[in-house]
N, C-alpha and C positions, 0 to 999 in steps of 0.2 A: 296397836302396832296398824302402819298402814293399809290400807286395799284400797282397789281403785275405783276413783271415780264416777257413783252411780248420776252419773249429771250425763241426762242424755248432749250427741250430737250431731249433727248433718254431715262435718263432715267423714271421709272416706278413712279408714284407719289399715292398722296392721293386717287382722283381722279380715277387710275389707279385698286386700293385697292378698292372701295368701290363697282366699277362696276361689278370686281371676284365676287368679296360678294354673291353682288344679286344676281348672274347667278349661286352661287354655291347652293342658297336658290329656286333655281328653279325662280330666276322672269326673265319675258323672251323682258317683254314690259316698260320703263319709258313714260308717257305723260307726256304733259309739253308745259314751257314757258320757251325760256332760256336769264338770262341777262348779264349782262357785265364779270360772271365768265366765260361766255363763251373764256376765255384767260386759262381757266383752268380744264377745262373738254367741250370735244366733242361729248363723250357719242359714242365713233365709239374705246374710248380704248381695248376694250375687246369683242370678236365673241359670237354671242345668245342675245342680249340684241340690241333690234331696240327703237328708240327712237321717239314716237309721236308726232309730234309738234300738240301745235290746238290752238287757236282763241281767248280763256279762261283760268286761269287757271283751273275754274265752271270747265271748262269741263274736263280738264287735270285730277282730283279730282275725280268723277264720273265714267269717264270711266276706272281709275283705278276698284273703287269698285265693278264694275260690273263684270268685266275682272278674278276679284280676288274669289265676289261671284260663279261665274258658273264656275269658275277650281278647286273650293278647292285652290288655291296655292296664297299666298300672291303675289302683282302687285305692279307697285309702278308711284309715280308722284313727277314732278320736279316743285317749281316755282325759280323766280329771288329773291332778298333779299328783304326788305321792303313790296309795292304798289303786291309785286308778291305773297308774303304766303300771305298776308291778303286775294287778291282776290281767292285764293286754300280752305283755310279755311274753306269758306261754303265745298266746298266735303270733308274736311276733318269730319269736320260735317257729311255728310252724310255716309262719312261709322261708324262717330263713333253710329250711332243712327238705319244703316240699318242693322248693323253688316258683316263687310267687313273688312279681314287682309288686307290694305292698308302700304306701307310702303312712308311716308310724305319725304321728301327733301326737303330742300330749301336755299338756298347761304345765307350767313350774309357778314357785312361789313370785313375790318382786321380784325382779330384779335386784332390788341395793336391801334384801333379802331373804338374797339362796347361802343360806348357812347351812350344806346335807348333814342330817346325821342333827340337826339340833333343833331348825328352825320345825316347827309344827307341819308337819304333813310335806316336811320338806327332803325329800333325797337328789344322791349324784342321776340325775338318771342316764346320762348320755353318758357312765361307764355300764349304768345295770345293762342301758342293754347296746352299746357297744361292739362286745364279740358275738354278739348273732345277728349283725345287720351290716350291710355291704354301705354305711354313710351313714354316719351319729351326729348331731351339729344341734348348739343352742343359741338363738337370736339375740343378738345383743345390740344390732340396732336394726329399731323397725323397718326403712328405708328399704336393709338388703334380702329382706323375706325374701323375693321375686326370686333373687339371686342363688336362695339355698332350694325354691320348690323345685331350679332346672335342675342343680347339684343333685338330689334326691332323686329325681324321677332319671336323670342318666344312669346315678350307679345301680339303680334299682333294674335295670332295664341293659343292663351287662351281665353276661354268662359267667360264671354261673349265679344267674336272674334270685333277685331277696333284694327285704326292707330294707326300705330307709330307713331314718327317723329323726324328728326336728321334735327342741325342747321350745317349749315357748312361752316364755316368763306371761303375766296374766297383764303384769302394767305396760309393759311396749307391741305387749297382742292389742289392746287399746286403743295405741296410740298411734295419732295422725302424723307426729313431727317425721318428717322429709318422704310423706304419701301424695303422689299422685297420679292415681291413675291414668291421667286423659296423659302421663308424658307419653314418649313412645318408648316400646322396651321392643329387644330382638323379640324373633319367633320364637315361641314355646317349641322345638324338637327335637318333639319325641322320636326315634326310633319306628320305622311301620313293625321291627319285629326286637325281639333283643340280641344285642351285637355280643360277636363274642373274640378272642383271639385265630391270628392266619397263622401258621406258622410258616416260617421263609422256607420256598422249598417246597409246596406241600404237594406242589402237582407230581412230583417226581415219588416222593410216598404216593400217591396214586395210581401211580404208573406202576406201581408193585402189589398194587394191593388188587390189583388187572389180571398181575399173572396170577397169584397168589388165587384167587376167584375162576379164570379160566383153569387153574391146576388140579382142584378143589373137584371129590367124587359128591362130595354128601356138603356141602357148606348149608348153612342156617345164619340167619339172620336176627339177630336179637334187637332190637328196639328200646330205648329210651324215649323221657318226656322233653329233653335237648329236639328231638326228632319234627314231635312237636309243634315244638315253637317257633323249628324252623323254615314252617310250611313244608316239611317231605313228606308228607301222608302223600298225597296224589302219585310222586314220583315212586316212595318205596311199591307202592303196588302194584305199577307200571313194572317199575321192573323183577319184583318178586315174578309176577304174570308173566311177565317176557321167557323170562330164566329157570321158573317153577322153581323155584325159593322158598322154605319155607318160613315163617313169620314168628319167631315167639320175641313175646313182650316184659316189659317191668306192668309192677301193678295195676302206676297207673296213666303207662301207655297203652293201655288195651282200648282197642276198637278199631286202633290204625288200618288193623285188619275187618269185617263187619263180621259178629257171629256168628256166620255158622259158614264162609270163607272156607273153602278146601286147604289151600297155605297157610293158614290160622290159624297153628298150631298153638294157641293161646297161650296165659300169661304163668309163672309158674313161682311159685311160694314153698321155702322147704319145709314145707307142714303136711308137702300133697303127698306122699308115701304113705306118711302113718293115715289120713283121709280116708283115702281109697283101697289099703290096704295093697298096693301094687305098683313094682318100679316104675313111677312117674317119669323121675331124674334119668332115669339110664334109659327109657324105651326114646325118649324127647330128645337129648343127647350123645346117650350112647357113640348112635353111628356115625355122628359127624364127625368130619375134617378139619370145617375151617369154621370158627366162627367170626362174624361181620359185625361187634357193634356199634352201632347208631343214635350217637346222642346219649348212649348209658350213663348212666351214673349211678354211682356207688351208694347211696344216702339211699337211692327207690329201691333196697333190700333184692337185689338180685345179685349174687353174690358168685362171686369166678369161680367157685367150687364147683356150683352144680353145674355148670357148663362140661365144666373137665373130667365128666363121669365118661367112662366106656375109651378110646384103642386114643394114641397122641395125636394133639388136632394142634393146627395155627391156627393165632388170632389177632383178629385186625382193631385197630380200638382208633372211633371217628367221633372226635368233639369237637365242640367249641373250643374249648378250655383244655388248658394242658393236664393231664394224668397226676391228679392230687391222691392217688393212693397206687402210689407203684412198689407196697413195698406184699400188695393184695392183687394185686391186678396190672402183671407187666407182660401186655401184647406186642406177640411177634412184629408188627409194628402200628405204629401209634402215627396218627394225622390227622394232627388239630388244624381244625380248619371249620367254618359252616355246611351240617352237616346235607345242607339241600344243594348245595358248590359239590360233596364228591357226588349225592346221589348223582345229580348228573349228567358231571366227568365217568364216573361209573357205567351209566346208562350209555352213551355216545362210544365210551370206549372200547362196550363186549356188543358190541353191532357184528351181528353177522355170529355171534356164539353161541351153538348148539343149547337147548334149555339141559336143564342138572335132574339128574333121576333122585329126588329127594325120596328123601330111606320113610320108611312106612309105619305108622305109627295110628293101625287099624286096632288090635288091640288094648290100646291105653283111649280110648274112643269107646268101643264097645264097655267096659269099666263104664269110664263116667256115666253111656248110656244109659244101663244096666243100674251103677247109684240113683241113678236122680227118676228112675222111673219106681223107686223104691217105693211098695202098695201099702207095706206094714203100717195097719192102726198102731203106736204102742201105745201100751200105759201112762207109762210117765213120763210123755207128753211127744209130742214130735218131734225130730228131728229137722237142722237148719238143712242137708239138703234137698229134705222136702221143701221146705219153706221157700228158697233160692228158685226152685223149679217154679213153684206156682207165682212167681215174683217174675219171671220170665215169662211166663206161660202170659199173663193180664198185661205184661210192658211188649210183648208183641203184638195182640189184640188191640192196648192202646194206642200204639204208636205210629206214624206213618214211619214208613222206611228211615234208619239215618238220622229219628231220632229217639230222644226220653235220655234218660239218666238213674241212675242205682250206683246213693249214694251211702256208703259202709262207715260206720262208726270201727272204734277201733274194740277188740276181743276175738274172741278163738272165731266167731261168727262168720268175719273177717274172711282168714283165708277160703272161706268155699267158697267167699265172694268173688276173691282174686279166681279163685280153678271155674267156678259155677255162672256167676252173675252175667247177665249178660250186657256187651255194648255193643255200638254197632257203628258210633260215631268215637271220631279221637276223646277224650276228660267224657265217655260215655261211664266211665264206670269211675268214682269218684272216692276215695280216702285216702290215708297220712300214714302214705309210705316209709315220709324221712322222719318223723317227730310223733307222729302216733298216741296224740294223746285224748286217756278217756275224755268223752265228750261232744268229740269231734264231731258226731253227726247230724248236729239241732242246726249246726252252723255253715256248717259246707251243705248240705241241702237250702236253704234260705237263699247261697249261695248262686247255689245250680240252676235253682229257680227264678232265680231274677236275670240272671244270665240269660236263660230259656225259656221266656218266658210262657210262651207259646205251645212251650212239648211237655210230657208226666214226669215229675221226680219226684220217684221211689224210696225211701227210706231203712235200711237193718242198721237194727242198733240192740246194743242187748242192757241189761236190765241192768248193769252196776254202770256201765258210762255214760249209757241215755240218761241216767238219775242225776247221773253230776253234774250233768248241765240244765234239767228241765225246765229249770224258771222260764229259757225263750219259747218251750210251746210258744205263753202269749205273744210273745211275738209274733209268733206266725199265724196266733188265728187275727189279729189286731192288723200283718197285714194282707187275710187272706188267701196268703200261696195255700198253693193246692196241690201241698204235698203230700201225699200218702205213707205215713210212717207204720211200722211194725219194729213193734218190741220183741225178740225173740225172750225169753225170763225161765231161768234155771233158779234164780231168785241167791244167783254165786258169782263169783268172777270167776269166771271158767276156765279161763287161761291161765290164769291163776293157777288154780286147780290140778290141771293137765303138769304144769312145771313142777309144784310139791310131789306128785305120785313120782316124779322122772325123777325127782334127785331124793324119794325119800320112800317111793314106793305104801302110800300114803297121802293122807290128805286132814289135814290139821285147818276144825272148822272155825275156830276163830279169826283167823287169816284172811278166808274166802269164801264163809257165808252170810248172809242175809236175813234180816225178815221180811215178811211178804210185801207186795205198797200192789197197790188198784192203781194200775193204771189205767186203769180206762176210765175211772174215780176222776184220779191226777187229770184224765185230758180236757174230761168234760169240764173240771174245777180253773181251767186256761182259756172252754172255748170251741173247743174241739171237739170234735162227736165222731166216738171210737167203741171199738166193738169188740169183743174175744172173740179168738177159730180156736178152737182145740184138735180140725182135720183138717185134710189138704180138700177137701169140699167145703167147710166152713170158710176156709183161708180165702181158697178159688174165689167166692160170692162173696166178700169182707171187702176183698183187694179188687173187685170188678166196683161194687160199690162206690170205694173209693175214690178208683178213678173217673167217674162219672160225678161223682159230685158237684166237681169243678172248687173245691172249699179241701181245709184240709181236713185229714182223718185220722186217726188212729188204731189199729189193731196188733189186742193184747195176744202173745203165742208162748202157751208154754211149749216149753223145751228142753230136753237133754241127751248128750250126748255119750254115745258110746264111744270112750277111749283105751286107744289100741299102743298106748308106751311104748313095747316095742318095733313100732314104726316110726318116731318119727326120732331125730339125730338130734344136733345141736341147733338149738331153732334160736330165733326171736322173736317179740313182741312185736 
């Protein structure tokens, strides 16, 4: 079978042109795992792009997702042909459901030998990823690579933002045919922020929203991540403060208002009533008579049924995209436009409007404070709320104002993070609201720390999700990223155990129980210093040590959950 030539060449190739155009679009990092296409691309062909080798392609996809989300710029991930791309596909799914402008790249068999499902390691890569990408294409002629990158970036940066994909036959990747890096090219016009739809007459709809706001007694702003992407956070804060309007966010929009702000009514999850043993959703939404959703996205897992608690209320949807889910969210008024443009319009149109009398959530705040201050020493393991409270304490001690990131992997503990984790800046709390794949934590923490190198990054992960992707502890160690990881360990897939109890009122151990893993030993085997903590005092000391080290550190914490199945309704992972 023909293989790409291994004779070195000084001529620029499609690989050079690919990396050059990515760099011109602001891409500075490619995460990935390289295969035999290494004969065609070294990733040092262009200055300004770093290649970060990961242990698994899923890690590459999620790290690119988070780096792109925080920076607001496209970032890239790479996989080899065949199984490399299928491994990467979950990372691609994460970036489409969590809305990040990722440029996914994968090698393909030689152009003359592409017989999907027949050639060794050859699959129809474009068909595999097309349903979960904004743009998917295979390179046909080497000199067209610049145009394909331009199209990929444009699609990725259009709301709803998401991944684009380019399949690269290895012979064409190493080809110099038609490649002239000195030939003038159109400028790489990457948008400063994602672009979206603007409906005709949106100003008329916005004027109706002003009237609805004037008439409302207890309005609430529900904010999603598209508002952050639009650059609307300062404007939302100013409007909320001037009119005394509470702000509630989705999982990943935590931090729109700082953690302790009086108008920050928190992020919501369908698990909160059960976790707190308190009617939290009714307290938050019951008195509201107007819900204004700013950049709300159904994929972020805040369901309209949550805000429908209490009395009848009207809703205004403001989004840069046409409503994709009218069956479950049919607003009273739909305004399709840029969130920042709408908030600025609303601010000007409500000049002189008296501040609203926001509804009181003191009982909920008192319940949360009581819950987090839990002093008990449990014999069967710490409780997750105690762990989160300890992380918040050390984060506040370590970070300057409005700095620091808490990352959560996926599991039952994640919903404690949604409720309680400190977030003083947009994307100050990171989790996968849309895809929610086990193993998200390590790569997300890598992306967060690389995006914010001068700020602390704390990761909380369960034993199940963490060990599904723990090989990339070595990546954290190799890059010497000062990530403090807390593994909450009950040797169980705890969220699935909860569902078993909800559906059957019992647990089937073979489906959820693991044998023990020495996570301290695992970390040390990968070059990460580690310790074990079994009390608040031990955990606080370990967190402080980890925060001061300036290099990776892991803490294993035995935990247990107090399930109260009666407090949980229809939920999702």
